[in-house]
C-alpha positions in Angstrom: -0.1 -0.1 -0.1 1.2 3.6 -0.8 2.0 5.5 2.2 3.6 9.0 2.0 4.7 10.4 5.6 4.5 14.3 5.4 5.9 15.0 8.9 5.3 13.6 12.4 1.6 14.5 12.3 0.4 13.9 8.8 0.6 10.7 6.5 -1.0 10.4 3.3 -2.5 6.6 2.8 -3.9 5.4 -0.7 -7.7 4.6 0.1 -8.4 0.8 0.3 -12.0 -0.7 0.6 -11.8 -0.9 4.1 -11.7 3.0 4.5 -15.2 3.3 2.6 -17.3 3.9 5.9 -14.7 6.1 7.5 -14.5 8.1 4.0 -18.3 8.3 3.9 -18.7 9.4 7.4 -16.2 12.3 7.0 -17.9 13.5 4.0 -21.4 13.0 5.6 -20.6 14.9 8.6 -19.0 17.8 6.5 -21.6 17.9 3.8 -22.6 21.7 4.2 -18.9 22.5 4.4 -17.7 20.5 1.5 -20.4 21.2 -0.8 -19.8 24.8 -1.1 -17.0 24.0 -3.5 -17.3 20.4 -4.5 -19.9 19.3 -7.1 -19.9 15.7 -6.0 -20.9 15.7 -2.4 -24.8 15.6 -2.8 -24.3 12.4 -4.9 -22.4 10.7 -2.2 -25.5 9.1 -0.4 -24.0 5.8 1.1 -20.6 4.2 1.9 -21.5 1.7 -0.5 -20.7 4.0 -3.3 -17.0 4.0 -2.2 -17.0 0.4 -3.0 -17.3 1.3 -6.5 -15.1 4.4 -6.6 -12.1 3.1 -4.5 -11.4 0.3 -7.0 -11.2 2.9 -9.6 -8.5 5.0 -7.5 -6.6 1.8 -6.9 -6.6 1.0 -10.7 -5.5 4.5 -11.6 -2.5 4.1 -8.9 -1.7 0.6 -10.4 -1.6 2.1 -13.8 0.6 4.8 -12.7 -2.1 7.4 -13.5 -2.6 9.3 -10.7 -4.0 8.4 -7.1 -6.4 9.7 -4.2 -5.1 9.4 -0.8 -6.5 9.9 2.7 -5.1 12.7 4.8 -4.3 11.4 8.2 -3.7 14.0 10.9 -2.6 12.4 14.3 -4.1 9.2 13.1 -7.5 10.6 12.2 -9.0 10.9 8.5 -8.7 14.6 8.0 -9.4 15.0 4.2 -8.1 13.8 0.9 -5.5 14.6 -1.6 -4.5 13.2 -4.9 -3.3 13.7 -8.5 -5.9 13.4 -11.3 -4.8 11.7 -14.5 -1.1 12.1 -15.3 0.0 13.1 -18.8 3.2 11.2 -19.2 4.0 12.6 -22.5 3.9 16.1 -21.2 4.9 15.0 -17.9 2.1 16.9 -15.9 -0.8 16.4 -13.6 -3.3 18.4 -11.7 -3.9 18.0 -8.0 -7.2 18.2 -6.0 -7.8 18.4 -2.3 -10.1 18.9 0.6 -10.3 19.2 4.4 -12.7 18.3 6.8 -13.8 21.4 8.7 -12.6 20.6 12.1 -8.9 20.2 10.6 -8.6 23.8 8.8 -6.1 26.3 10.3 -3.4 24.1 11.3 -1.1 24.0 8.1 -2.2 20.5 7.4 -3.2 21.3 3.6 -0.2 23.5 3.0 2.5 20.7 4.4 0.5 18.1 2.4 0.6 19.8 -0.9 4.4 20.6 -0.4 5.3 17.1 0.1 3.1 16.2 -3.1 5.0 18.7 -5.0 8.3 17.2 -3.7 6.8 13.7 -5.0 5.7 14.8 -8.3 9.2 16.7 -9.2 11.6 14.4 -7.4 10.1 11.1 -7.5 7.8 11.0 -10.6 10.1 13.4 -12.4 7.0 15.5 -13.6 7.5 18.9 -15.0 4.2 20.7 -14.2 1.6 20.6 -11.5 -1.7 22.4 -11.8 -4.3 23.4 -9.1 -7.5 24.5 -10.0 -9.6 26.5 -7.1 -13.2 28.2 -7.2 -12.3 32.0 -7.6 -14.2 32.7 -4.5 -12.5 29.7 -2.6 -10.0 31.9 -0.5 -8.8 29.0 1.6 -8.1 26.7 -1.1 -6.4 29.5 -3.3 -4.5 30.3 -0.2 -2.5 26.9 -0.8 -1.0 27.4 -4.1 -0.5 31.1 -3.5 1.6 30.2 -0.3 3.8 27.7 -2.0 4.6 29.8 -5.0 2.3 28.7 -7.6 1.7 31.0 -10.6 -1.7 32.3 -11.2 -2.2 31.5 -14.9 -5.5 32.5 -15.5 -9.3 32.1 -14.9 -11.5 29.8 -16.7 -15.0 31.2 -16.8 -18.0 29.0 -16.0 -15.8 26.0 -15.6 -17.8 24.0 -13.2 -21.4 23.5 -12.5 -21.8 23.7 -8.7 -25.5 22.5 -8.0 -27.4 25.4 -9.3 -25.0 27.7 -10.9 -21.8 27.9 -12.8 -18.6 29.4 -11.3 -15.3 30.4 -12.5 -12.0 28.5 -11.7 -8.6 29.9 -11.2 -5.8 27.9 -12.7 -2.4 27.8 -10.7 0.8 26.2 -12.2 4.0 25.1 -10.8 7.0 24.0 -13.0 9.8 21.8 -11.6 12.3 24.4 -12.4 10.5 27.0 -10.3 10.4 24.5 -7.3 12.9 25.2 -4.6 
């Protein structure tokens, strides 16, 4: 199983089927918090749904085509982070993440994303990472801004979020720009 130790408090673990109930519980108890920026939250109505999704995530990892991990903070599931599909021809991928409400403000996501940038550039030898955030999602946008990503543009009406479209800001980081 893939495990990446970020620091003494944070560890990333590849989701396995036995995490389905715990993952669903985290999403369900943070539903109002997460649905503000994530369009899939309302569709998650049972832990059984993760029994279909987790094997897809495991296959992507096995195929070296991205992954989805749980963020463990002091042993507790605090959120999720992962790489979407990897374009090996162009050596690039995009990253997605979210945290449960009670774990915000502790620097967890900044340290986690920093570790994944190192993993992408040093272990996977990628050239480019991208993060897309809702234009109004100040907490999510603070992560790439804090870590030195370049704001590359805004995609208008890029995502349908329940009853409206919203714009996404694109941040990019190149391997040569990373410390």
